[in-house]
N, C-alpha and C positions, 0 to 999 in steps of 0.2 A: 504494500500500500504506500502511495506517495501523496503527501498533503501539499496543496498549492494555496498560496495566499495571493489574492487578486485585489486590485483597486478598481472599483467600478464607477462609471459615470452614467447617470440615467435621468431621463425626463419623466417625472411621475404623473404627468397630466392625464394620460389614459390608463393608468395602472391603479390597482386597488391598494397599493402599498407594497411593503416588502413581503409580508407573510403570504404563503400560498394557501388558498382555500378555493371553494367551488363557486365563489361569487364573481370571478372574472380573472383576467391576467394580472399577475403580480411580478415584481422584480425577481423574486425567488423562482417562480414557475418558469419565467422566460429563461433564466439562467439554467435551470435544470433541463429544460427542453433542448437548449443549445449544446450542453455537455453530453446529453444522451445521444444526440445526432452525431456527435464527434466520436464517442467511444462505445456506444451501445449500452452503457450503464447510466442509471439515474441517481447520482449521489446527492446527499443532502448538501445544501449550500447555506452556510451560516454567516450572518453578517454582524458587524459591530453594533448596529442599531436597527430597530424595526420601524422604519419610517411609515407614515400613514399615506392614505390615498392622496395623490396630488402633490406630494412632497418630492423634491428633487435631490440629487446628490452630485457633487463634483469629485468626491473622493471617498467612496464607501469601501471599507475593508471587509473582505469576506474570505472564507476558505471552503475547500471541498477536497475530497479524497478520490483518487483513482487507483484501481487495482493494478493496472499496467502502467509502468513508468514511462514518461515522455519528458523531454526537456521543456522548460517553462515557456520558451519562446514559441515552440510548436503548439503547445496547448493554447496559448493566447491567440495566435493567428488562426488556429482551427476553430476555436469557440467563437471568436469574433466573426469568422466567416458565416457561421450559422446564426449569428445575431444580426446579420445584415437586414436592414429594414425595420429592426426593432428599436425601441427607445432606450436600449441598454448597450454599453460598450465596456470592454476591459481595457484599462489604461496601462496596467502593468501586471506581471505575473511572476512569481518566484516560488521555488520549492522551499518549504520550511519544515522544521521538526514536527513529527506527528503529535507532539505535546502542545503545539500552538493552537490557540482557540481565539477566533476573531472577536467573540463576544466577551468571554470570561477573562481573557488576558488584557483587555482594553483598560488603560488607566486614565484616559481622558477622551472625551468626545467633543467635537466642535461643530457648531451650527451657525449659519448666517441667515438673517431674514432681511428681505429687501422690500422697502416701501417706495413706490413711485409717488412723489408728492408734487403734483402739478394739476392744473385745471383740465388739461386735455387727457382723455382716456388713452390707455396704451393700445398700440396696434402690434408693433413688432415684439413687445414685451408681454403680450397677453398670456396669461397662465403662468407667468414667471415672476410676477411681482404682485404686491397688494397696492392697488390704486387708491390713494387717499387724496381727493381734490382739495380739501381744506388745508390751509397753511398750518404747519406744525411748529410748535415752540421747542426747538432743539434743547435749549438750556433747561427748560422745565423737565423734559424727558431724561436728560442726563442726571439731573439732581435726584430724580426718583430712582433711576437705575443704580446709583451708588448705594442706596439702601438695600438693594437686592443681593449685593455681594456678600459672600460668607456663608456660614452655616445657619440655616433657618428651617422652620416647619413650613413647607410650601403647600399645605393643604388647600389654601385658597386659589392656588394656581394649577391644581391638578384636575384632570378630567374626572367626572363622577364615576366613570367606569374603570378608572385606573386600578390596576391589580398589584401595584407595588406594596410591599409589606410595610414600609415606613415612608412618611411624607418628608422626612428630614433629608435634606440635600445640601451640598456645599457648592455654591455657584462661584467659580474662580474668575470668570470674565463676563462682564456685561457692559459692552462698549457700543457707543453710538457715534457714527460719523456721517457726514454728508458729502456726496460726490455728485455735483450738479443737482439734478432734481431727484436723485435717489437718496434715501436715508437708509443706512445700513446698520443693522443691529447684529452684534457678534456675541456669542455665548460659548463658554467652555465650562465643563464640569466632568467629574468622573462618570456620572450617570444623571439622567433626567426622568422626571415623572411624565406620564402620558399627557400630551398637550401642554406641558409646562412652558416651553418656549413660546408657543402660539398664544397662550393665555397671558404671558408676561408682555409680549408685544402688543396684544390687544389693549391691555391696561395702560401701557406707556403711551400708545397713540391717543387714547382717551385723555390722558393727562396733557398730551401735546396740543389737543384742540381746546383745552381749558376746562375739562371736567374735574370736579373736586375730589379726585381719588387721593388717598393718603396711604402710602406703602405700609407704614407701621400699623395703621388701623386694619388694613387688609390682612396682614400677617396675624394680628391678634384675633381676628374674627374666625379663623379656621373654617371658612365657608367659601365654596366656589362662587356663591352669589355676591360676595363682597368685592370681587375683582371685576375687571372689565371683560368684554366679549372675547371670544376665541378668534384670533386673526386667521384669515384664509390660508389654506395649505399652499396655495400657489407661490407665496413669497418665501417659503422655507427651503433651505438647502442644508444637507449634511455635507460638511466640507473637510472632515478629517478625523482620524482616530490615532491616538498615541499608544505605544506599547513599551513596556519596560525593557523588552528584549533588544530594542534598537532605538534609533533616533525617533522622530515622529513621522507618521504617515499622514501628513497634514497638508492640505491645499491652502495656501495662504493668499492666493490671488483673488481679486474680486470676481463675483459672478459675471460671466459674459452676458451681454445684453443683446447680442445679435444671433443667438442660437435659435 
């Protein structure tokens, strides 16, 4: 058995998310189909994070096992051939020890959320940003974002269907920058709750348009209803994962807007 670590790029617009099920095409099922066409076997494909429907990735780490050994470059070229026309592509592939696990060995996960803040609706960026036509107050959002950093009970920012055992998480990065008419939110943590990033962004945008949300009060409420709305999936990107076994597998460049 040979284990392969791959870095995937995908457009989640027409997919039901990472996880394979019977409701429609997923990133996992697309990958399994392509690998099966290549080698005749259908291995499990495990990712660093299970993104939701409509969420994209610029650098998702995943692994799978093959019974017959092949060099990494051959595997990447062959699987990419069978991914032709699909919204998923392998950016890199390497052979790793069979003890490596894309999910459990991950020590940090990185997300980016992109808001298009202008009066005109997006055309080229449709399904890749959240269009917010009202002018946002960057300073107010940054001030609120600082309070989110560190170890907190994020109950108010988790989806009601979240299955995590504990709502306690440590948010290491919560950064907001502006690039032209794009406002970019960047988040890093060892792990996240279900919809945590989208619920934070939804709340920060509400603050940006002048709604009287107070982060301390939201934390104290321990209730999803205390925070703002869930931001659309279209603006969210999984941009990298870090592992203690090497440097980081992290895409640090801004989300391309012409894809």
